[in-house]
C-alpha positions in Angstrom: 6.4 -17.0 -59.4 7.6 -19.9 -57.3 5.2 -22.6 -56.3 6.9 -23.1 -52.9 4.5 -20.7 -51.2 1.6 -23.0 -52.3 3.2 -26.2 -51.3 1.7 -28.3 -48.5 4.8 -27.7 -46.3 4.6 -24.0 -46.7 0.9 -24.0 -45.9 1.5 -26.1 -42.9 4.3 -23.8 -41.7 2.1 -20.7 -42.2 -0.8 -22.3 -40.3 1.5 -23.3 -37.5 2.9 -19.8 -37.3 -0.6 -18.3 -37.2 -1.6 -20.8 -34.5 1.5 -19.9 -32.5 0.8 -16.2 -32.8 -2.8 -16.7 -31.7 -1.6 -18.8 -28.7 0.9 -16.2 -27.7 -1.8 -13.5 -27.8 -4.1 -15.7 -25.7 -1.3 -16.3 -23.2 -0.6 -12.6 -22.9 -4.3 -11.9 -22.3 -4.4 -14.7 -19.8 -1.5 -13.2 -17.9 -3.2 -9.8 -17.8 -6.4 -11.3 -16.6 -4.6 -13.2 -13.9 -2.5 -10.2 -12.8 -5.1 -7.5 -12.9 -8.6 -8.9 -13.2 -8.8 -10.6 -9.9 -10.5 -9.1 -6.8 -7.5 -8.5 -4.6 -5.6 -6.5 -7.3 -8.8 -4.7 -8.3 -9.2 -3.6 -4.6 -5.6 -2.4 -4.7 -6.2 -0.3 -7.8 -9.4 1.0 -6.2 -7.3 2.1 -3.2 -5.0 4.1 -5.6 -8.0 5.8 -7.3 -9.3 6.9 -3.9 -6.3 9.1 -3.3 -7.4 12.1 -5.4 -10.9 11.8 -3.9 -9.4 11.9 -0.4 -7.1 14.8 -1.3 -10.0 16.8 -2.7 -12.1 16.3 0.4 -9.4 17.0 3.0 -8.3 20.1 1.1 -11.7 21.7 1.7 -11.0 21.4 5.5 -14.7 21.9 6.5 -16.1 19.7 9.3 -18.2 17.7 6.8 -15.4 17.3 4.2 -12.9 16.4 6.9 -15.3 13.7 8.2 -15.8 12.4 4.7 -12.0 12.4 4.1 -11.5 10.4 7.3 -14.2 7.9 6.1 -12.5 7.5 2.7 -9.1 6.9 4.3 -10.6 4.4 6.7 -12.3 2.6 3.8 -8.9 2.6 1.9 -7.2 1.1 4.9 -10.0 -1.6 5.1 -9.5 -2.6 1.5 -5.8 -3.1 2.3 -6.7 -5.6 4.9 -9.3 -7.3 2.7 -7.2 -7.6 -0.5 -4.3 -9.1 1.5 -6.6 -11.6 3.1 -8.3 -12.6 -0.1 -5.0 -12.9 -2.0 -3.7 -15.4 0.6 -7.0 -17.2 1.0 -7.6 -17.7 -2.7 -4.0 -18.1 -3.6 -4.1 -15.0 -5.9 -0.7 -13.5 -4.9 0.6 -12.1 -8.2 3.7 -10.1 -9.4 1.7 -7.0 -10.0 0.0 -7.4 -6.6 3.4 -7.5 -4.9 4.2 -4.2 -6.6 1.0 -2.4 -6.3 -0.1 -3.3 -2.8 2.8 -1.7 -0.9 2.9 1.1 -3.4 -0.8 2.0 -2.8 -0.2 1.9 0.9 2.7 4.3 0.8 1.0 6.7 -1.7 -2.1 7.2 0.3 -0.3 7.5 3.6 2.2 9.9 2.2 -0.6 12.0 0.6 -2.4 12.1 3.9 0.6 13.1 5.9 1.6 15.8 3.5 -1.9 17.2 3.5 -1.9 17.2 7.3 1.2 19.4 7.3 -0.3 21.6 4.6 -3.4 22.1 6.8 -1.3 22.7 9.9 -2.7 19.6 11.7 0.6 18.0 12.4 4.2 19.3 12.8 6.3 18.8 9.7 9.2 17.2 11.7 7.0 14.3 12.6 6.2 13.6 9.0 9.8 13.9 8.0 10.7 11.3 10.6 7.9 9.0 9.5 8.7 9.3 5.8 12.5 9.0 6.3 11.9 5.8 8.2 9.9 4.4 5.3 12.6 5.2 2.8 15.3 3.7 5.1 13.4 0.4 5.7 12.3 0.1 2.0 16.0 0.5 1.0 17.2 -2.1 3.4 14.4 -4.4 2.3 15.5 -4.1 -1.3 19.1 -4.8 -0.4 18.1 -7.8 1.6 16.1 -9.2 -1.3 19.0 -8.7 -3.7 21.3 -10.5 -1.3 18.8 -13.3 -0.7 18.2 -12.4 2.9 14.8 -13.1 4.5 14.0 -10.7 7.4 10.6 -11.2 9.0 8.5 -8.2 10.0 8.3 -7.7 13.7 5.2 -7.1 15.8 6.4 -3.5 16.5 6.0 -2.8 12.8 2.4 -3.9 12.9 1.7 -1.7 15.9 3.3 1.2 14.1 1.0 0.7 11.1 -2.1 0.4 13.2 -1.4 3.5 15.3 -0.4 5.5 12.2 -3.6 4.6 10.3 -5.8 5.3 13.3 -4.0 8.6 13.9 -4.4 9.7 10.3 -8.1 9.0 10.4 -8.5 11.1 13.6 -6.4 13.9 12.1 -8.6 13.9 9.1 -11.8 14.2 11.2 -9.9 16.9 13.2 -12.8 18.8 14.7 -14.5 18.2 18.0 -17.5 15.9 17.6 -19.9 14.3 20.2 -19.1 10.6 20.5 -21.4 8.0 22.1 -19.3 6.0 24.6 -20.3 3.4 27.2 -21.1 5.9 30.0 -22.6 8.6 27.9 -22.0 11.2 25.2 -18.7 13.0 25.2 -17.1 15.8 23.0 -14.0 14.3 21.5 -11.2 16.5 20.1 -10.1 14.4 17.2 -7.1 16.6 16.5 -5.7 15.8 19.9 -6.5 12.1 19.6 -4.8 12.0 16.2 -1.6 13.8 17.4 -1.2 11.4 20.3 -1.7 8.4 18.1 0.7 9.7 15.4 3.3 10.5 18.1 3.0 6.9 19.4 3.3 5.5 15.9 6.5 7.5 15.4 8.0 5.9 18.5 7.0 2.5 17.2 8.3 3.5 13.8 11.8 4.3 15.1 11.7 1.1 17.3 10.8 -1.1 14.4 13.4 0.5 12.1 16.1 -0.1 14.7 14.9 -3.8 15.1 14.9 -4.3 11.3 18.3 -2.7 10.9 19.8 -4.9 13.6 18.2 -8.0 12.0 19.6 -6.9 8.7 23.2 -6.5 10.1 23.0 -9.9 11.8 21.8 -11.6 8.6 24.5 -9.8 6.6 27.2 -10.8 9.0 26.3 -14.5 8.5 26.4 -14.2 4.7 29.6 -15.8 3.2 31.5 -13.8 0.7 
């Protein structure tokens, strides 16, 4: 047997390799901790795990389960605001966060809209328009990123999101409930409120898509080839 394996140089190389492997493992663990084990991303993952709970509740379609489903959806929307604020405030914007945050938003909104159609609470054509707009804008955004184009989101897109989320919550509640307002207690038909808000969000959705498409074409026309 050769004595090279027992030489000081060989032992040094083996120790150096072990140290390198250990360091690589620690680096991978550090990356996973940084990407996943931070509060903003944990809130995003929580929002995704709330989807089956929401679907199970809204599927029962009783007044109580509908109210609970609306509460779950509202809580999920709140976590979206909080995780974005914390990520910016604490400088915790990560690669996984950039992927999961918009994905979580689209998943829970799509699940809610599909369930509303299934329960007959909203016309299917409105949902088709809303989801088609999301696919269109997402596709344009991916092309813009690949071409190095920066297109800022307009205020109309924020109005679309706010109206859409409020409308979905109202459609989830659906039934007529007494609501304490400034001048007394009134019976509010949440289905009607939700339909009005969703229809308004559809108008803002089409408007924001047109604005984004126009901005995309303007940016593209200025790009040298």
